[in-house]
N, C-alpha and C positions, 0 to 999 in steps of 0.2 A: 416441569413444564417443558424444559429444554430438551429432556430425554424423550418426552411425548413427541414434540415436533420432529426430532431425529427419525423416531420410529416411523411416523407418518411419511417422512420424505423418503426414508428407506423402502416403506410399502409402495410409494409412488414409483420410485425408480424401478423396483421389482416388476410393477404392473405395467410399465411403459414398454418393455420388450413383448409382454404378452399382447398388449393391444396392437402393437406394431405387428406382431405376427399373425393376429387375427386378420388385420387390414391386407397384409401381403397374401394370406392364404386366399382372401375373397378376390383379389385382383387376379391372383394365379388361377383361380377357378373359373374366372370370366375369360381370361385368355386361353386356358386349355380347352374351354368349350369350343371356341372359334378355331383354335388349332385342330379340332378333330375334324378330319375332312368328310367322315360320314355324316357327322352332324350338318356340316354346311350343305351337303347335298340333300339331306333330309329336309332342311330348313327351306331350301329353294323348292322343292317338291310341295311341301306343306303350303308355303307362301303362294305358289301357282294357284293351288287348289283353293285357297282361301279368297284371293282376288277374283277368281273365276267365279266362285259361289257368291260374292257380293255383287258383281256385275250382273249375273244371271237374275239374283233375286230382285234387282231393280228393273232390269230390262225386260224380263219374260212377260209379266203381267201386261206392260204397255205394248209389247210385240203382239201378244195374243188379242189385245182389245183392237189394235190397228189391223189385224188380219180378219176378225170376225165382227167388229163392231158391238159386241155383247160383253158386259162387265161379268155377267154370270160365268161365261168361258174363261175370262181371265182368272177369276178366283176358283173356278172349278178345277182347272189344270193345277193349281198350287194344292188345292184340297186332295186330288187323287194323288199327286206325288207324295205328299205327307203321309197319306193312309198306307200307300205301299211300302215306303220306307219304314214306317213304324211297324208294320206287319212282318217285315223281314230282318229287323235289327237284331234280334237275339240269334237268328240264323247266321247273320253276318259276323257277330261275335265269336260264334263258334268256329267260322271259316278262319278268322283271322287268328285263332289259337291252333288251328290244325294245319294249315298250309302256309307255305312260305309267304312271309308278309312282303317282301319286295316284289314278288311276282303279283300278289294282290294289287299292290300299289300301281304297278305297270298296267293291268287289267282296267283299274280304275281310271287311269289317264288315257288309255286307248279307248275306252268306252265313252269318256267325255269328249275326246277328239272326233269321233265318229258321230255322236248324238249332236253336238252343237254345230258341227259342219253340216249336218242333215237340216237342222232347224233354220240356219242362216241361208242356206241354197234353196230350200222349199219356200221361205218366205220370199225371197227374191224371184222365184219362178211363179208367185201367187197360188202355191199348192198347199198352203198351211191352213186346211179347213179343220173343223171341229174333230172328225174322226181321227185324222192324223195326229191333231194335238193330244187327243186322249192317249194314243199309242206312245208318243213321246213323253207324256207324263208319266205313264206305267214305266218306261224305260228308266227315266231319270230317278223314280223312286227305287226301282231295283238296284241301280247303280249306288244310290245313297244308302239304301238299307244295308246291302251287303259288303260294300267297300268303303263306306264314308268315314268309318272310324279307325281305318288302317294305320294313318300317320300317328294318331294318338296312342294306338296299341304298340306301335313299333318304338315309340320314343324311349322308353325306359331300357330298352335293349340296345340303344344307340349311344346314350350318354350314361356316365357314371351317377349313382343315387346321390352324391353330394351335389351333383350340378344340376339336378332336376329343378330346384326352385329357381335357379338362374334361367334355365332353359324356358320355364313356364312363364317367368317375367318377360323374357324377349318375346315369346308368343303373344303374351297379353298387349304389349306395346305395338307389336305389328298389327294385330287384330283391331286394336283401337284405331290405328292410322288408316287401316283399310275400311273400317266403318265410316270414318269421317269422309274419306276421299272416294269411296266406292260409288255413291249416288251421283256426286257431281261428275266423276269421270264417265259413268255410264250415260248420263245426260249430254256432256259434251261430245261422245262418240256418236250418240243417236242422232245429235244435230247435223252431223256429217252423213250418216246414213243409218236408218233404222236397224239394219242388220249388222253394222259394224261392231257393236259390242259383243255380239254372239260369235262373229269371226274371232274376236280377241280372246274370248272364252276357249275357242277351239284351239288357238295358239298357245295359251297359257296351259292347257291340258297336255298339248304336245311337249312344252318344256318341262311339266312336272313328270312326263313318262321318261324323259332324257335324264333328268336329274336322278330318278330311281335307279338307273344304271349304275350310278356312281356310289352307291351305298353297298359296302361289302361287310363290314364289321357289325352285325346286328344279330339279335337273338333268333335262333332258328330251332324248331321242334327237335332237330337232330342234336342240338346242343345238350339237351336234357331238360327236364322239367315236365313231369307227366301231368297232363290236365286232369283237374279233379280237386276235391275239397281235401285241405290239410289244415284244418282250423283249430285254434284254441281260444278259449275265452274264460272268463271268470265265473261262468255259471255251468256246473256239471250237467245240468239238463240240456244245454245248448250241445256240449260235447258229445253227449249220449245221442241226441237227435242227429248230429252229423256222423256219428259212427253207424247209426242205424240206416241212414241213408245211403251210406257206401255200401253196407252189406245188401241192402235192397238192390242197389244199382248193378253190383256185381252178379246177383244172382237172376237178373231180369233178361228180358228179350233184348237183342242188339238194338231195336228201335227205341225201347224204353232207355237204354244206357245212352243213347245219342240225344234223347230229349233231355235225360238228366243232366248230361254234360252241358248242354246248350243252356239250360237254365241254373247252371252251377253259380255264375256270377250274381244273378238276381236273387237266388236263394240265399247266398251267402250274405247280400245287402240287407235282407229283410229279416233274416233270423237270428242275428248276433245283436246283443245290446249295444255295443259301442257304436255299431254302424247306423242303428236306429237313431241314436242320439245325434250323429252327425248328418244323417239324412234329413231329417224332419226340418231343421233350420235351412238347409240348401234347397230342398224340394218344395216344402210348404211356404217357408219364409220368402225365399226369392220369388217363388210363384206370384204370391201376394204382392210383392214389391214391384214385380214387373207388370202384373195387372194394374196396379195403381198408376204406373207411369203411362200405360195406355189410356186409362180413364183421364188422366191429367190432361193428355194432348186432345182427347175428345172434348173435353171440358173447355179448354181454350178455344177450340174451333166453334163450339156451339155459343160461347159468348160473342162470336163476331169478330175475334181478334185475327182471324186469317191464318192460313197455312203457314206463313213465314215464322210467326211467333211459336206455333206448335214445332216447327222445325228446329227451333233453338233448343227446345227442351230435349228434343232427340238428340242433337248434336252434342249436348252437355254430357252425354254418356261416353262418346268416344273421346271428347276432349279430356275429360277428367281421368279416364282410364289410361290415355296416352301419357299424361303427365306423371300419374301415379306409377306407371310401369318404369319411369326412369330412376325411381328411388326404391323400388319394391326389393330389388336383390339386396340393398344395404339393410333394409328393414327386416328382412327375413333371416339374414345372417347374424344379426345383433339382439332380435327380440325373440322370446319364446313364441312358438306357433300358437299354443293356446291363447297367449294374451293377445296376439294380432287378431286371431279370430273373434275373440270376444269383443275387441274394440270395432273391428269391421262390422259385425252384426249390431252392436249397439248403435252405431252411428246409422246404419241402414235403418233401424227402428225408428230412431229420431227423425230421419229423413222422411220416412214415410208419414209421420204426424205433420212434418214441416210442409210437404207438397199438398197435403189434404188442406190445411189451414191458410196456407199463403194466399195473400189476396191478389197476386199478379203473376204473370209467367216468369218475370225476371227473378223474383224470390224463388220460384221453383227451380228455375235454372241454377242458382247459386246452391241451394240445398243439393241438388243432384251432383253438382260439380265437385263438392267437397266429399260426398259419399263414393263416388266413382274413382276419386283418386286414391281411396283406402282399398278399393276393391282388388286390384293387381296383387297387392302384398298379400291379402287373404286368400286369394286364388293360388298363388304361388306356394304359400306355406302350407295350406291345407291340401292342396292338390298333389303337392310333391310328397307329403306325409301318406296320404292315402294310397299313392302309387306304390310306395315301398312295402305296403301292407300285401300287395298282390304280386305272385310270381310273374315273371315275364311270359310264362306259358298260360297265364289266365287274364292278361290284360284286356283282350279282345271282349271276353264275355262279361267282365266288370263294367267296362265302358258302354257295352250293349245294354246291359242292366241298368246302368244309370241313365242312359238315353230313353229307355223304355219307361222308367219311373217319370221322368220328366215329361215324356209325350202324354202320360196318362193325367198326371197331376195339373200341368199348366193348362191345357184347354178347359178343364173342369172349372179350374179357379177363374180364367178370364171369362167363361160363359156366366158363371154366378155373378161375378163382379158387374158385368154389364147389365144383368137383371136387376141387380141391386141399386145401380145408378139410375135405371129406367124408373124404378118404382120410389125410390127415396131420395135422389139426388146425389150429386157428386160427393159432398162432404159427409154425409151419412154413409155412403159406400166406402169412402177413404178411411173413415173412423173404424169400420168393421175389418176391412183389410189390415190397418194397422194394428188392431187388437189381435188378430190371428197371427200376425208377424210377431208381435211381442211374445205371445204364449208358445210360439214355435221355438223361438230363440232361448227362452227361459227352459223350456224342456231340454233342447239340445245341450245347454251348458250346465244343466243340474247334475251331470255325471262328472264327477272328480277328474276322471282319466282325460277327458276332453279338455278341461280347464288346464291340465298339468302337462300338456305336450310341449316338450322343450325345443330348443333350437335344432336346426338339421344335424349339427354334428352329434346330437344326443338320442336321435330318433330310435336307432336300432336297440340301444341300451333300454330306452324306455318301453319298447315294444316288449322286450323280455320281462322287464320289471313288472309291468302292469298286465302282462300275459293278454296284449291286445290280439283280437282274432286275425289269423292271416289266411290267405286263399292260395293253393297250389304249392308246388314244391320247386325251389331253384335248383339249377344244375349245380 
């Protein structure tokens, strides 16, 4: 017994330096991230764009309504912007992988500076009629579709792979804070002057443009990394399909090659088994969950509880994500990525059932608060792992592919969920969405490789061991 205790104590003593080293490594990683001047400038630009987008999303419909007096115009401007952005998203991904991303960042900032300044000036001059608004909607859609994903595509070329989860965690916390504060800040500025929030958006885009000048060490196409497919997978049929696609691309017309390159990210996402198992829970599962949150808010309003109660439901998302982001970096570094993802999606499924059956708004608020607190860790771990599967030369097209899938799947789910609620009521619609969420999660984690993803320090070895499909060639 004494020898056993001594052995155990010896093991504890040997493990203490290891645990201490892990803690010091994590703290060093966080410090090194903020010591990276390029990351600080990138973060400044991305934060300026995020706050500008939040302000505009809240203010623009109200501004259009004030200018035209028509609710159809307010929703129509948003619909046109989304349609144009969706149509150009894949082209934007190709641009981000072909041209200098810092220059694209500058173009995005300058376009925002000019467009937002025009909106504010035209409104104050009483010249913001419907035809002008439609032109502005198209310009906003072009800007969003071609350049909106540039900061995301740029991130992996600015920070080291081991710092990606921490960077994503910081972004989650910042986005949550902006989500909570964006609406009230927009309302406060509108109380001073209806055009003031749009002037603020103009200034923020100017700041983003200036920040982009400070980014010097980032991935450029001249650094290497030929765009195109360089995939591997467990299934020979998939490797053969990719090889045949490459041969066809090389032999095809230049226009066909350009189209094939533009679709490379979307094709890689849809044609490899591992990606399908991660896509279904994120696209379908999250799509159903987000639709259920929307239905929950509508149900509360229909019960006569008022917009304030509905607003609490919406605010729980930002509050939960903000507090979750404070600890997500520690969770990601100490818990295997596959385990984090399974827990996050399991809690999301339970939450879907909870907000469906909860008798009042406060219980729905608590369910969402707990669920959203786990989301930053899931986003940081899975987001970081998926980013290392894609070379720096293909980040734009893969992000565009993910955005395209989301823009196709989410509206369909939201539209169908609204029909279900109209025909069968809130609880029946919620049960249907919860079942689809559960099935999508079960499908996603039925693949051993998804469940077995390790902690970030083991990602690269795991990709080699399990032959996880990758896209593009690193320099």
